[in-house]
N, C-alpha and C positions, 0 to 999 in steps of 0.2 A: 529515371524516374526523381522526383524530389522527397527525400528519406522522410520529412516531416508528413505528407502526401500518404507515402505509404505506409507509416504506422498509425495515422488517425484510424479513431473509431477501431483499435485492436489491440489498444494495451490502456491500460487504465494504473497510474502509479501513484503511489499516496506515501510519505514520510510523515509521522509522528514523532514528539520526544514529551512534552507533559500535557497536553490537551485534546480533546477532538472537536471541533467547531460543528454545531448543528448545519451547517452547508456543506460541510467535507463530508459529513456521515449520511446525508441526501446525496450524494455524488455516489457516495459509495453505493447505497442501497442501488441507486439507476444503473449504474456498471454492474451489480451481482444478478440483477433481475434481468438486465439484459444477457448475461452471460448464458444464465440457467436457459433462457429462451434461443438463443443463437450461439453458444460457446465461444462467443466473444463481448467485450475484450477480455483478453487476460488481463489477471489482477493480479500486482504484485504488491504488498503492503511489508511497509518497515515500520520497527518502532527502534527508538535509539535508547539504549540501557545508558541513560546519564546518571552523574552524581548531581542532585540539585541541593540547595539550600533548604534545610526544612522551615527556616522562618519565614523566608521569602518567597515560597512556592506555595499559588493558590491551591486551595485544598477543592473546590468545587471542577477545576481543570482534572487534578490528577483523576477524580472522581468519574469524569467524563470521560478519561481515557481507559479507565479500569472497565468501564459500563461497555466502551466500545470494544474492545478486546474479550470482553466475556461474549457478546453479540456476536462477533467472529467465530467464537469456538462454538458456540451453538450452530452456527449455518456450516460448520466443519470448514471453516476457511483457515488453511495456516498461514502465519506471516513468519520473516526475518527480523531477529532483533539484530542491532548492530552498536558498537561502541564508536567508532569513527565513520567520516564521511567516505575514507577509500573501498570501506565495504561493503555497501549497499552499490556503489558504483562498479566494483568487480562483480558481484554477484549478479548485476541487473547487464550487465557488459556480456557474460558467459550466458545469461538468461535468451538474451538476442543471438549472439551466436549459433546458440543450439535451436531456436526458432527458425534464423535463417537457412542452418542445414539442414532441416526437416521441411525445410518450403511452407512451413506454417506461418510466415509473411512475407 
């Protein structure tokens, strides 16, 4: 079976750094509502803890990110913080392996 088809509609993965766009938030809301109804897709959310230039960063972008994080907290949705690209890659691989071992995907 094609791996892409096997995971289609079963996992929602999102990574953030300095902002959250309206479409991304809408996609998350759709995935979250579907998960609440059906138990899928499983939702994995990652936020990068990055050093940013305070003179170059867009304050509205950062506010959108913080508001989205607050929204996730209110929903009881936990996210994973990361510093390098290797961390979410390994974490997600571990999660996929666990789900495969448990027969959930």
